C-alpha positions as CSV (number, residue, x, y, z in Angstrom):
1,M,9.4,-3.8,-12.6
2,S,6.0,-5.2,-11.7
3,L,4.7,-5.2,-8.1
4,K,2.2,-7.9,-9.0
5,A,3.7,-10.6,-6.8
6,Y,3.9,-8.1,-3.9
7,R,0.3,-7.1,-4.3
8,N,-1.0,-10.6,-4.8
9,K,0.3,-11.7,-1.4
10,R,-1.4,-8.9,0.5
11,D,-5.0,-7.9,1.4
12,F,-4.8,-4.1,1.5
13,T,-8.1,-3.8,3.3
14,R,-6.4,-5.6,6.3
15,T,-2.8,-4.4,6.2
16,S,-1.2,-1.0,6.6
17,E,1.6,-1.8,4.2
18,P,1.8,0.5,1.2
19,R,0.1,-0.6,-2.0
20,G,2.8,1.0,-4.1
21,D,1.1,3.6,-6.4
22,R,4.1,6.0,-6.5
23,R,7.0,5.2,-8.8
24,K,9.4,8.1,-8.1
25,S,11.6,8.8,-5.2
26,A,13.9,11.6,-4.0
27,G,17.0,9.4,-4.5
28,K,18.4,6.0,-4.4
29,C,18.3,4.2,-1.0
30,L,19.6,1.1,0.7
31,L,18.1,-0.1,3.9
32,F,17.8,-3.0,6.3
33,K,14.6,-3.8,8.2
34,K,14.3,-6.0,11.3
35,H,11.3,-8.2,10.7
36,A,9.9,-10.3,13.6
37,A,7.7,-12.5,11.5
38,R,7.3,-16.3,12.0
39,R,11.0,-16.3,12.4
40,L,13.1,-13.2,13.1
41,H,15.1,-12.1,10.0
42,Y,16.3,-9.0,8.3
43,D,15.2,-7.6,5.0
44,L,17.7,-5.9,2.7
45,R,16.1,-3.4,0.3
46,L,18.0,-1.7,-2.6
47,E,16.3,0.8,-4.8
48,A,16.6,0.1,-8.5
49,D,14.3,0.3,-11.6
50,G,11.5,2.2,-9.7
51,V,11.1,-0.5,-7.0
52,L,12.9,-1.8,-3.9
53,K,14.7,-5.0,-4.9
54,S,14.4,-7.2,-1.8
55,W,16.2,-10.0,0.0
56,A,15.5,-11.9,3.2
57,V,18.7,-12.3,5.3
58,P,17.9,-15.0,8.0
59,K,20.9,-14.3,10.3
60,G,21.1,-10.6,9.6
61,P,24.1,-8.7,8.3
62,S,27.5,-9.2,9.7
63,H,30.0,-6.6,11.1
64,D,32.8,-8.7,9.6
65,P,33.1,-8.0,5.8
66,G,34.7,-11.3,5.3
67,E,31.8,-13.3,6.7
68,K,29.3,-14.4,4.2
69,R,25.6,-14.5,4.9
70,L,22.7,-16.1,3.1
71,A,20.4,-13.6,1.3
72,V,17.3,-15.0,-0.5
73,Q,15.8,-12.8,-3.1
74,V,12.0,-12.2,-2.6
75,E,9.4,-10.1,-4.5
76,D,10.1,-6.5,-5.4
77,H,8.5,-4.0,-3.0
78,P,7.2,-0.5,-3.7
79,I,9.5,2.5,-3.0
80,E,7.0,3.6,-0.3
81,Y,7.9,0.5,1.7
82,A,11.2,2.1,2.6
83,D,9.4,4.2,5.2
84,F,7.0,1.5,6.4
85,E,7.2,0.4,10.0
86,G,4.5,-1.2,12.0
87,I,2.8,-4.4,12.8
88,I,1.5,-6.6,10.0
89,E,-1.7,-8.2,11.5
90,P,-1.9,-12.0,12.3
91,G,-3.1,-14.0,9.3
92,Q,-1.5,-11.6,6.8
93,Y,1.6,-12.4,4.7
94,G,4.7,-11.5,6.8
95,A,2.7,-11.1,10.0
96,G,4.7,-9.5,12.8
97,T,6.6,-6.4,13.6
98,V,8.6,-4.5,11.0
99,M,11.1,-1.8,11.9
100,V,13.6,0.3,9.9
101,W,17.0,-0.8,11.2
102,T,19.3,1.4,9.1
103,K,18.6,3.5,6.0
104,E,21.0,5.4,3.6
105,H,20.3,7.6,0.6
106,G,22.6,8.6,-2.3
107,D,25.1,6.9,-4.6
108,L,24.6,3.2,-3.9
109,L,28.2,2.3,-4.7
110,K,29.4,4.7,-2.0
111,I,26.6,3.8,0.4
112,G,27.5,0.1,0.3
113,K,31.0,0.9,1.7
114,K,29.7,3.0,4.6
115,V,26.4,1.3,5.7
116,W,26.1,1.5,9.5
117,I,24.9,-1.8,10.9
118,P,23.6,-1.5,14.5
119,E,24.1,-4.2,17.1
120,N,21.3,-6.7,17.5
């Protein structure tokens, strides 16, 4: 997959976000990030096809498996983004604090059944 949309939205001379030059990883991962941008939301990232497929989840994940939550697909992110935490500077796309909330590695079908979701 292409990271063109991801790269076009960012000025890498002003952000510490990874550019995404590496395409391999140690294994599949699934993670949630808490992103205090213009509005607090959560980012779901799922490794597939050499990138992190990405969704914004405005209300965050639920502890109730029967409760449905909106997830809006956004641009793919580089695999290196799985480890990114920090502050995206004001004036940059997604400005605000990004923190890894939960992260799992391994067989994604098994991971999906055991993902630990911390309390807000």
